[in-house]
KOLLUM-782675 format. One record per residue: residue in one letter; x, z, y of N, C-alpha, C in turn; residue number from 1. Coordinates in nm, 2 decimals, always signed. Atoms other than C-alpha are relative to their C-alpha. Last residue first. Example, Ala and Ser with C-alpha at 12.3 -4.5 7.8 and 13.67 -1.06 7.14 Angstrom:
REM residues 2
  residu  n_east    n_up  n_north  ca_east   ca_up  ca_north  c_east    c_up  c_north  num
       s   -0.09   +0.00    -0.11    +1.37   +0.71     -0.11   -0.08   +0.08    +0.11    2
       a   +0.09   +0.00    -0.12    +1.23   +0.78     -0.45   +0.09   +0.00    +0.12    1
REM end
This chain:
REM residues 215
  residu  n_east    n_up  n_north  ca_east   ca_up  ca_north  c_east    c_up  c_north  num
       x   +0.04   -0.14    +0.01    -2.08   -0.58     -0.17   -0.10   +0.04    +0.11  215
       x   +0.09   -0.02    +0.11    -2.09   -0.96     -0.19   -0.05   +0.15    -0.01  214
       x   +0.13   +0.06    -0.05    -1.92   -0.98     +0.15   -0.11   +0.02    -0.10  213
       x   +0.05   -0.10    -0.10    -1.65   -0.74     +0.02   -0.13   -0.05    +0.07  212
       x   +0.04   -0.13    +0.06    -1.59   -0.94     -0.29   -0.07   +0.09    +0.10  211
       x   +0.12   +0.02    +0.08    -1.59   -1.28     -0.13   -0.05   +0.13    -0.06  210
       x   +0.11   +0.05    -0.09    -1.36   -1.19     +0.15   -0.12   -0.01    -0.08  209
       x   +0.06   -0.12    -0.07    -1.14   -0.99     -0.09   -0.12   -0.04    +0.09  208
       x   +0.08   -0.07    +0.10    -1.08   -1.30     -0.31   -0.07   +0.12    +0.07  207
       x   +0.12   +0.09    +0.04    -0.97   -1.51     -0.01   -0.09   +0.07    -0.10  206
       x   +0.09   -0.01    -0.11    -0.74   -1.22     +0.11   -0.13   -0.08    -0.03  205
       x   +0.06   -0.13    +0.01    -0.57   -1.20     -0.23   -0.11   +0.02    +0.11  204
       x   +0.09   +0.00    +0.12    -0.51   -1.57     -0.24   -0.08   +0.14    -0.01  203
       x   +0.12   +0.07    -0.03    -0.37   -1.56     +0.11   -0.10   +0.00    -0.11  202
       x   +0.09   -0.09    -0.09    -0.13   -1.28     +0.03   -0.13   -0.07    +0.03  201
       x   +0.04   -0.12    +0.07    +0.02   -1.47     -0.27   -0.10   +0.09    +0.08  200
       x   +0.11   +0.03    +0.09    +0.02   -1.80     -0.09   -0.05   +0.12    -0.07  199
       x   +0.11   +0.05    -0.08    +0.23   -1.67     +0.20   -0.12   -0.02    -0.09  198
       x   +0.06   -0.12    -0.06    +0.46   -1.48     -0.04   -0.12   -0.04    +0.08  197
       x   +0.06   -0.09    +0.11    +0.52   -1.79     -0.25   -0.07   +0.12    +0.06  196
       x   +0.13   +0.07    +0.05    +0.58   -2.03     +0.05   -0.07   +0.09    -0.10  195
       x   +0.10   +0.01    -0.11    +0.83   -1.80     +0.22   -0.13   -0.05    -0.05  194
       x   +0.06   -0.14    -0.02    +1.00   -1.72     -0.11   -0.10   +0.00    +0.11  193
       x   +0.10   -0.02    +0.10    +1.04   -2.09     -0.18   -0.06   +0.14    +0.02  192
       x   +0.11   +0.09    -0.02    +1.22   -2.15     +0.15   -0.12   +0.02    -0.10  191
       x   +0.08   -0.04    -0.11    +1.44   -1.85     +0.12   -0.13   -0.08    +0.02  190
       x   +0.06   +0.12    -0.04    +1.57   -1.92     -0.23   -0.10   +0.03    +0.12  189
       x   -0.02   +0.01    -0.14    +1.80   -1.62     -0.26   -0.06   -0.13    +0.05  188
       x   -0.08   +0.13    -0.02    +1.80   -1.67     -0.64   +0.03   -0.02    +0.15  187
       x   -0.13   -0.03    +0.05    +1.69   -1.30     -0.67   +0.09   -0.12    +0.01  186
       x   -0.07   -0.10    -0.09    +1.41   -1.37     -0.43   +0.14   +0.03    -0.05  185
       x   -0.04   +0.07    -0.11    +1.29   -1.68     -0.62   +0.09   +0.09    +0.09  184
       x   -0.10   +0.10    +0.04    +1.28   -1.50     -0.95   +0.05   -0.07    +0.12  183
       x   -0.12   -0.07    +0.03    +1.11   -1.19     -0.79   +0.11   -0.11    -0.04  182
       x   -0.06   -0.05    -0.13    +0.84   -1.40     -0.63   +0.14   +0.06    -0.03  181
       x   -0.05   +0.12    -0.08    +0.77   -1.59     -0.95   +0.07   +0.04    +0.13  180
       x   -0.12   +0.05    +0.07    +0.75   -1.26     -1.14   +0.06   -0.12    +0.07  179
       x   -0.11   -0.09    -0.03    +0.51   -1.12     -0.88   +0.13   -0.05    -0.07  178
       x   -0.05   +0.03    -0.13    +0.29   -1.43     -0.91   +0.11   +0.09    +0.04  177
       x   -0.07   +0.13    +0.01    +0.26   -1.39     -1.29   +0.06   -0.03    +0.14  176
       x   -0.13   -0.02    +0.07    +0.18   -1.02     -1.26   +0.08   -0.13    +0.00  175
       x   -0.09   -0.08    -0.09    -0.09   -1.09     -1.00   +0.14   +0.01    -0.06  174
       x   -0.04   +0.10    -0.11    -0.25   -1.36     -1.22   +0.10   +0.07    +0.10  173
       x   -0.09   +0.10    +0.06    -0.25   -1.12     -1.51   +0.05   -0.10    +0.10  172
       x   -0.13   -0.07    +0.02    -0.40   -0.84     -1.30   +0.10   -0.10    -0.06  171
       x   -0.07   -0.01    -0.13    -0.68   -1.07     -1.17   +0.14   +0.06    -0.02  170
       x   -0.10   +0.11    -0.01    -0.79   -1.16     -1.52   +0.08   +0.01    +0.12  169
       x   -0.08   +0.03    +0.12    -1.11   -0.95     -1.53   +0.10   -0.11    +0.03  168
       x   +0.05   +0.11    +0.08    -1.24   -0.85     -1.18   +0.10   -0.03    -0.11  167
       x   +0.10   -0.04    +0.09    -1.11   -0.50     -1.06   -0.05   -0.12    -0.09  166
       x   -0.03   +0.01    +0.14    -0.78   -0.61     -0.93   -0.11   +0.03    -0.09  165
       x   -0.04   +0.14    +0.03    -0.90   -0.69     -0.57   +0.03   -0.01    -0.15  164
       x   +0.12   +0.08    +0.01    -1.07   -0.35     -0.54   +0.03   -0.14    -0.05  163
       x   +0.08   -0.05    +0.11    -0.76   -0.16     -0.63   -0.13   -0.08    -0.01  162
       x   -0.06   +0.05    +0.12    -0.55   -0.39     -0.40   -0.08   +0.05    -0.12  161
       x   +0.05   +0.13    +0.02    -0.79   -0.31     -0.11   +0.05   -0.06    -0.13  160
       x   +0.14   -0.02    +0.04    -0.70   +0.05     -0.12   -0.07   -0.13    -0.04  159
       x   +0.00   -0.05    +0.14    -0.33   -0.05     -0.11   -0.15   +0.03    -0.05  158
       x   +0.03   +0.10    +0.10    -0.36   -0.28     +0.19   -0.03   +0.06    -0.14  157
       x   +0.14   +0.04    -0.02    -0.37   +0.00     +0.45   -0.05   -0.10    -0.11  156
       x   +0.08   -0.11    +0.03    -0.05   +0.14     +0.30   -0.15   -0.03    +0.02  155
       x   +0.00   -0.02    +0.15    +0.11   -0.20     +0.29   -0.09   +0.12    -0.04  154
       x   +0.10   +0.10    +0.05    +0.02   -0.26     +0.66   -0.02   +0.01    -0.15  153
       x   +0.13   -0.05    -0.04    +0.20   +0.06     +0.75   -0.11   -0.09    -0.05  152
       x   +0.03   -0.11    +0.09    +0.50   -0.05     +0.55   -0.13   +0.06    +0.03  151
       x   +0.04   +0.05    +0.13    +0.49   -0.39     +0.72   -0.03   +0.12    -0.09  150
       x   +0.13   +0.06    -0.02    +0.50   -0.23     +1.07   -0.06   -0.04    -0.14  149
       x   +0.09   -0.11    -0.03    +0.80   -0.01     +0.98   -0.15   -0.05    +0.01  148
       x   +0.02   -0.08    +0.12    +0.98   -0.30     +0.82   -0.10   +0.11    +0.02  147
       x   +0.08   +0.08    +0.09    +0.93   -0.52     +1.12   -0.03   +0.07    -0.12  146
       x   +0.14   +0.00    -0.06    +1.06   -0.24     +1.34   -0.09   -0.08    -0.08  145
       x   +0.07   -0.13    +0.02    +1.36   -0.18     +1.11   -0.14   +0.00    +0.06  144
       x   +0.08   -0.01    -0.12    +1.48   -0.54     +1.08   -0.09   +0.12    +0.00  143
       x   -0.09   -0.06    -0.11    +1.76   -0.54     +0.82   -0.07   +0.00    +0.14  142
       x   -0.01   +0.10    -0.10    +1.57   -0.78     +0.58   +0.09   +0.05    +0.12  141
       x   -0.14   +0.04    -0.04    +1.66   -0.54     +0.30   +0.01   -0.10    +0.11  140
       x   -0.08   -0.10    -0.07    +1.31   -0.39     +0.32   +0.14   -0.04    +0.03  139
       x   -0.02   +0.02    -0.15    +1.12   -0.70     +0.24   +0.09   +0.10    +0.07  138
       x   -0.03   +0.14    -0.04    +1.14   -0.73     -0.14   +0.03   -0.02    +0.14  137
       x   -0.13   +0.02    +0.05    +1.15   -0.35     -0.23   +0.05   -0.14    +0.04  136
       x   -0.10   -0.06    -0.09    +0.85   -0.31     +0.00   +0.14   -0.02    -0.05  135
       x   -0.01   +0.08    -0.12    +0.66   -0.56     -0.20   +0.09   +0.06    +0.10  134
       x   -0.07   +0.13    +0.03    +0.74   -0.38     -0.52   +0.01   -0.09    +0.12  133
       x   -0.14   -0.02    +0.01    +0.66   -0.04     -0.38   +0.08   -0.13    -0.03  132
       x   -0.06   -0.02    -0.14    +0.32   -0.15     -0.26   +0.15   +0.02    -0.01  131
       x   +0.01   +0.13    -0.06    +0.24   -0.29     -0.61   +0.06   +0.01    +0.14  130
       x   -0.12   +0.08    +0.05    +0.37   +0.04     -0.75   +0.00   -0.14    +0.06  129
       x   -0.12   -0.06    -0.06    +0.13   +0.24     -0.53   +0.12   -0.08    -0.04  128
       x   -0.02   +0.03    -0.14    -0.16   +0.01     -0.61   +0.12   +0.05    +0.06  127
       x   -0.03   +0.15    -0.02    -0.10   +0.02     -0.98   +0.01   -0.03    +0.15  126
       x   -0.12   +0.04    -0.07    -0.07   +0.40     -0.97   +0.03   -0.14    +0.02  125
       x   +0.00   -0.03    -0.14    -0.30   +0.51     -1.24   +0.13   -0.05    +0.07  124
       x   -0.01   -0.14    -0.04    -0.30   +0.33     -1.57   -0.01   +0.02    +0.15  123
       x   +0.12   -0.03    -0.08    -0.44   +0.00     -1.69   +0.01   +0.15    +0.04  122
       x   +0.07   -0.11    +0.06    -0.17   +0.00     -1.96   -0.12   +0.05    +0.08  121
       x   +0.04   +0.03    +0.14    -0.07   -0.35     -1.87   -0.07   +0.11    -0.07  120
       x   +0.12   +0.09    +0.00    -0.08   -0.27     -1.50   -0.04   -0.03    -0.14  119
       x   +0.12   -0.07    -0.04    +0.14   +0.04     -1.54   -0.12   -0.09    +0.00  118
       x   +0.04   -0.10    +0.11    +0.39   -0.15     -1.75   -0.13   +0.07    +0.04  117
       x   +0.06   +0.07    +0.12    +0.40   -0.45     -1.51   -0.05   +0.09    -0.11  116
       x   +0.13   +0.05    -0.04    +0.45   -0.22     -1.21   -0.07   -0.07    -0.11  115
       x   +0.09   -0.12    +0.00    +0.73   -0.03     -1.38   -0.14   -0.05    +0.03  114
       x   +0.02   -0.04    +0.14    +0.91   -0.36     -1.47   -0.10   +0.12    +0.00  113
       x   +0.10   +0.10    +0.06    +0.85   -0.48     -1.11   -0.02   +0.04    -0.14  112
       x   +0.14   -0.03    -0.05    +1.01   -0.16     -0.97   -0.10   -0.10    -0.06  111
       x   +0.06   -0.12    +0.06    +1.31   -0.20     -1.20   -0.14   +0.03    +0.05  110
       x   +0.02   +0.03    +0.14    +1.38   -0.55     -1.09   -0.07   +0.11    -0.07  109
       x   +0.12   +0.09    +0.01    +1.34   -0.47     -0.72   -0.04   -0.03    -0.15  108
       x   +0.12   -0.08    -0.04    +1.58   -0.17     -0.75   -0.13   -0.09    -0.01  107
       x   +0.03   -0.09    +0.11    +1.84   -0.38     -0.94   -0.13   +0.08    +0.03  106
       x   +0.05   +0.08    +0.12    +1.83   -0.65     -0.68   -0.04   +0.09    -0.11  105
       x   +0.14   +0.04    -0.04    +1.86   -0.40     -0.39   -0.06   -0.08    -0.11  104
       x   +0.08   -0.13    +0.02    +2.17   -0.25     -0.57   -0.15   -0.03    +0.04  103
       x   +0.03   -0.02    +0.15    +2.31   -0.60     -0.60   -0.08   +0.12    -0.03  102
       x   -0.12   -0.03    +0.07    +2.27   -0.64     -0.22   -0.03   +0.00    -0.15  101
       x   +0.01   -0.10    +0.11    +1.99   -0.82     -0.04   +0.13   +0.02    -0.07  100
       x   -0.08   -0.12    -0.03    +2.07   -1.01     +0.28   +0.01   +0.10    -0.11   99
       x   -0.13   +0.05    -0.04    +1.94   -1.36     +0.19   +0.10   +0.12    +0.02   98
       x   -0.06   +0.06    +0.11    +1.64   -1.22     +0.00   +0.15   -0.05    +0.03   97
       x   -0.05   -0.11    +0.09    +1.57   -0.99     +0.29   +0.07   -0.06    -0.12   96
       x   -0.12   -0.05    -0.06    +1.54   -1.29     +0.52   +0.06   +0.11    -0.09   95
       x   -0.10   +0.11    +0.02    +1.29   -1.45     +0.28   +0.13   +0.04    +0.06   94
       x   -0.05   +0.00    +0.14    +1.10   -1.12     +0.26   +0.10   -0.11    -0.02   93
       x   -0.08   -0.12    +0.02    +1.08   -1.09     +0.64   +0.06   +0.01    -0.14   92
       x   -0.13   +0.02    -0.06    +0.97   -1.45     +0.67   +0.09   +0.12    -0.02   91
       x   -0.08   +0.11    +0.07    +0.69   -1.41     +0.42   +0.14   -0.02    +0.06   90
       x   -0.07   -0.03    +0.13    +0.59   -1.06     +0.54   +0.07   -0.12    -0.06   89
       x   -0.12   -0.07    +0.01    +0.52   -1.10     +0.91   +0.08   -0.01    -0.13   88
       x   -0.09   +0.03    -0.11    +0.24   -1.34     +0.99   +0.14   +0.05    -0.01   87
       x   -0.04   +0.14    +0.01    +0.08   -1.33     +0.65   +0.10   -0.04    +0.11   86
       x   -0.10   +0.01    +0.10    +0.09   -0.95     +0.67   +0.05   -0.14    -0.02   85
       x   -0.12   -0.05    -0.06    -0.10   -0.96     +1.00   +0.12   -0.01    -0.11   84
       x   -0.05   +0.10    -0.09    -0.36   -1.18     +0.83   +0.13   +0.04    +0.07   83
       x   -0.07   +0.10    +0.07    -0.38   -0.93     +0.55   +0.04   -0.12    +0.08   82
       x   -0.12   -0.05    +0.07    -0.45   -0.63     +0.77   +0.07   -0.12    -0.07   81
       x   -0.10   -0.03    -0.10    -0.70   -0.81     +1.00   +0.14   +0.04    -0.06   80
       x   -0.05   +0.13    -0.06    -0.89   -0.98     +0.72   +0.11   +0.03    +0.10   79
       x   -0.08   +0.08    +0.10    -0.91   -0.66     +0.52   +0.06   -0.12    +0.06   78
       x   -0.13   -0.06    +0.00    -1.03   -0.47     +0.83   +0.09   -0.07    -0.10   77
       x   -0.07   +0.02    -0.13    -1.31   -0.72     +0.89   +0.14   +0.06    +0.00   76
       x   -0.06   +0.13    +0.00    -1.41   -0.73     +0.52   +0.08   -0.03    +0.13   75
       x   +0.08   +0.10    -0.06    -1.46   -0.36     +0.52   +0.07   -0.13    +0.00   74
       x   -0.06   +0.14    +0.01    -1.34   -0.06     +0.33   -0.09   -0.09    +0.07   73
       x   +0.05   +0.08    +0.11    -1.47   +0.28     +0.45   +0.07   -0.14    +0.00   72
       x   +0.06   +0.13    -0.06    -1.25   +0.50     +0.67   -0.05   -0.09    -0.12   71
       x   -0.08   +0.11    +0.04    -1.20   +0.84     +0.49   -0.07   -0.13    +0.06   70
       x   +0.06   +0.09    +0.11    -1.39   +1.10     +0.69   +0.11   -0.11    -0.03   69
       x   -0.06   +0.13    +0.03    -1.26   +1.39     +0.90   -0.06   -0.07    -0.11   68
       x   -0.12   +0.00    +0.07    -1.46   +1.67     +1.06   +0.06   -0.14    -0.02   67
       x   +0.03   +0.04    +0.14    -1.83   +1.69     +1.15   +0.13   -0.01    -0.08   66
       x   +0.08   -0.10    +0.07    -1.83   +1.87     +1.49   -0.03   -0.04    -0.15   65
       x   +0.02   -0.13    -0.06    -1.69   +1.56     +1.66   -0.10   +0.09    -0.08   64
       x   +0.13   +0.00    -0.08    -1.62   +1.28     +1.42   -0.01   +0.14    +0.05   63
       x   +0.06   -0.13    -0.03    -1.27   +1.20     +1.29   -0.13   -0.01    +0.08   62
       x   +0.06   -0.01    -0.13    -1.15   +0.89     +1.12   -0.06   +0.13    +0.02   61
       x   +0.12   -0.09    -0.02    -0.93   +0.84     +0.82   -0.04   -0.01    +0.14   60
       x   +0.07   -0.03    +0.13    -0.69   +0.58     +0.68   -0.12   +0.09    +0.02   59
       x   +0.12   +0.08    +0.02    -0.59   +0.41     +1.01   -0.07   +0.03    -0.13   58
       x   -0.03   +0.11    +0.09    -0.23   +0.54     +1.03   -0.12   -0.09    -0.03   57
       x   -0.08   +0.09    -0.07    -0.32   +0.74     +1.34   +0.04   -0.12    -0.09   56
       x   +0.09   +0.07    -0.08    -0.60   +0.90     +1.14   +0.08   -0.10    +0.09   55
       x   +0.06   +0.11    +0.08    -0.35   +0.98     +0.88   -0.10   -0.07    +0.08   54
       x   -0.10   +0.11    +0.02    -0.15   +1.17     +1.14   -0.06   -0.11    -0.08   53
       x   -0.01   +0.06    -0.13    -0.46   +1.37     +1.24   +0.10   -0.12    -0.01   52
       x   +0.12   +0.09    -0.01    -0.53   +1.45     +0.87   +0.01   -0.08    +0.14   51
       x   -0.02   +0.11    +0.09    -0.18   +1.59     +0.84   -0.11   -0.10    +0.01   50
       x   -0.11   +0.08    -0.06    -0.23   +1.81     +1.15   +0.03   -0.13    -0.08   49
       x   +0.06   +0.08    -0.11    -0.56   +1.92     +1.01   +0.10   -0.08    +0.07   48
       x   +0.08   +0.10    +0.06    -0.38   +2.02     +0.69   -0.07   -0.08    +0.10   47
       x   -0.09   +0.12    +0.03    -0.11   +2.20     +0.89   -0.08   -0.11    -0.07   46
       x   -0.07   +0.05    -0.12    -0.39   +2.42     +1.05   +0.09   -0.12    -0.04   45
       x   +0.07   +0.12    -0.05    -0.61   +2.46     +0.74   +0.07   -0.07    +0.12   44
       x   +0.11   -0.03    -0.09    -0.37   +2.69     +0.57   -0.06   -0.13    +0.05   43
       x   -0.04   -0.01    -0.14    -0.17   +2.59     +0.27   -0.12   +0.04    +0.08   42
       x   -0.07   -0.13    -0.03    -0.18   +2.64     -0.11   +0.05   +0.00    +0.15   41
       x   -0.13   +0.04    -0.04    -0.27   +2.27     -0.19   +0.09   +0.13    +0.03   40
       x   -0.06   +0.06    +0.12    -0.59   +2.37     -0.37   +0.15   -0.03    +0.02   39
       x   -0.02   -0.10    +0.11    -0.68   +2.61     -0.10   +0.07   -0.06    -0.12   38
       x   -0.11   -0.09    -0.05    -0.62   +2.35     +0.18   +0.03   +0.11    -0.11   37
       x   -0.13   +0.07    +0.01    -0.83   +2.10     -0.01   +0.12   +0.09    +0.04   36
       x   -0.03   +0.01    +0.15    -1.12   +2.34     -0.07   +0.14   -0.07    -0.01   35
       x   -0.02   -0.14    +0.06    -1.13   +2.45     +0.30   +0.05   -0.02    -0.15   34
       x   -0.13   -0.05    -0.04    -1.07   +2.09     +0.43   +0.02   +0.14    -0.06   33
       x   +0.02   -0.14    +0.01    -1.36   +1.93     +0.24   +0.13   +0.08    +0.03   32
       x   -0.10   -0.06    +0.09    -1.32   +1.58     +0.36   -0.01   +0.15    +0.01   31
       x   -0.11   -0.06    -0.08    -1.65   +1.47     +0.51   +0.10   +0.06    -0.10   30
       x   +0.02   -0.14    -0.06    -1.86   +1.27     +0.27   +0.12   +0.04    +0.08   29
       x   +0.14   -0.04    +0.00    -1.91   +0.91     +0.15   -0.03   +0.13    +0.07   28
       x   +0.04   +0.01    -0.14    -1.56   +0.78     +0.24   -0.15   +0.05    +0.01   27
       x   +0.08   +0.11    -0.03    -1.41   +0.89     -0.09   -0.05   +0.01    +0.15   26
       x   +0.08   -0.05    -0.11    -1.12   +1.12     -0.18   -0.08   -0.12    +0.05   25
       x   +0.05   -0.13    +0.03    -0.99   +1.05     -0.53   -0.08   +0.07    +0.11   24
       x   +0.14   -0.01    +0.01    -0.98   +0.68     -0.45   -0.05   +0.14    -0.04   23
       x   +0.04   +0.01    +0.14    -0.61   +0.64     -0.53   -0.16   +0.00    -0.02   22
       x   -0.03   +0.14    +0.05    -0.53   +0.55     -0.17   -0.05   -0.01    -0.15   21
       x   +0.09   +0.10    -0.06    -0.71   +0.86     -0.04   +0.02   -0.14    -0.06   20
       x   +0.14   -0.02    +0.05    -0.54   +1.09     -0.28   -0.10   -0.10    +0.05   19
       x   +0.01   +0.04    +0.14    -0.20   +0.94     -0.21   -0.14   +0.02    -0.06   18
       x   +0.00   +0.15    +0.00    -0.25   +0.98     +0.17   -0.02   -0.05    -0.15   17
       x   +0.13   +0.04    -0.03    -0.34   +1.35     +0.11   -0.02   -0.15    +0.01   16
       x   +0.09   -0.04    +0.11    -0.02   +1.41     -0.08   -0.14   -0.05    +0.03   15
       x   -0.02   +0.08    +0.12    +0.20   +1.21     +0.16   -0.10   +0.03    -0.11   14
       x   +0.04   +0.13    -0.03    +0.06   +1.37     +0.47   +0.01   -0.09    -0.12   13
       x   +0.15   +0.00    -0.01    +0.09   +1.71     +0.32   -0.05   -0.14    +0.03   12
       x   +0.05   -0.02    +0.14    +0.45   +1.66     +0.22   -0.15   -0.01    +0.00   11
       x   -0.02   +0.13    +0.07    +0.54   +1.53     +0.57   -0.06   +0.00    -0.14   10
       x   +0.09   +0.10    -0.06    +0.38   +1.84     +0.73   +0.01   -0.14    -0.07    9
       x   +0.13   -0.02    +0.05    +0.55   +2.08     +0.49   -0.10   -0.11    +0.05    8
       x   +0.07   +0.13    -0.01    +0.89   +1.94     +0.56   -0.14   +0.01    -0.05    7
       x   -0.08   +0.11    -0.06    +1.05   +2.26     +0.44   -0.08   -0.13    -0.01    6
       x   +0.02   +0.00    -0.14    +0.79   +2.53     +0.36   +0.07   -0.12    +0.07    5
       x   -0.11   -0.07    -0.07    +0.77   +2.45     -0.01   -0.02   -0.01    +0.15    4
       x   -0.10   +0.08    -0.06    +0.43   +2.35     -0.14   +0.11   +0.08    +0.06    3
       x   -0.05   -0.05    -0.12    +0.19   +2.52     -0.38   +0.11   -0.09    +0.05    2
       x   -0.12   +0.07    -0.05    -0.03   +2.37     -0.65   +0.04   +0.07    +0.13    1
REM end
């Protein structure tokens, strides 16, 4: 695979981020920069710059003379990330429901259809489409700083989504909750949206607390 020169840094950040979020790059060993750079058709310099940006996002950490490592999942991080989402996401999504356009409605509907299909097929990308669905619901709120913070929290959440959906039956529950969210959002029912988003995130956090402690 080779990349075009334009926006090379952004492309690398997106590609490496996707690999981390999908679990293709694990936290057990240092990221093999030589092999990854060769595979992507770039030099190590822009790759290191991309890894430094991902360290700022909280996905990787650097160790002197050892390189970059994917940050391991932890109950403490899950609690911080999901509690921050609880503080911001319900109200932002409710406001977005009131401000959403017909185009926003169409985008959210199609995103959920794709998420449902990928989930039913147990295919790759469930976490990414889960993130895209939540983003489609809160983005129209018209508050760029809040949106930026939530998008970063969504990225950090995505690895935990994969863990959360592993137990049998969790995907069906998530699908049902997503459909309820979309129905209230399309109806511009701000009060119900606030309640549903809050409950949806709290249920996930409660499940993760048990799973990560057990691990």
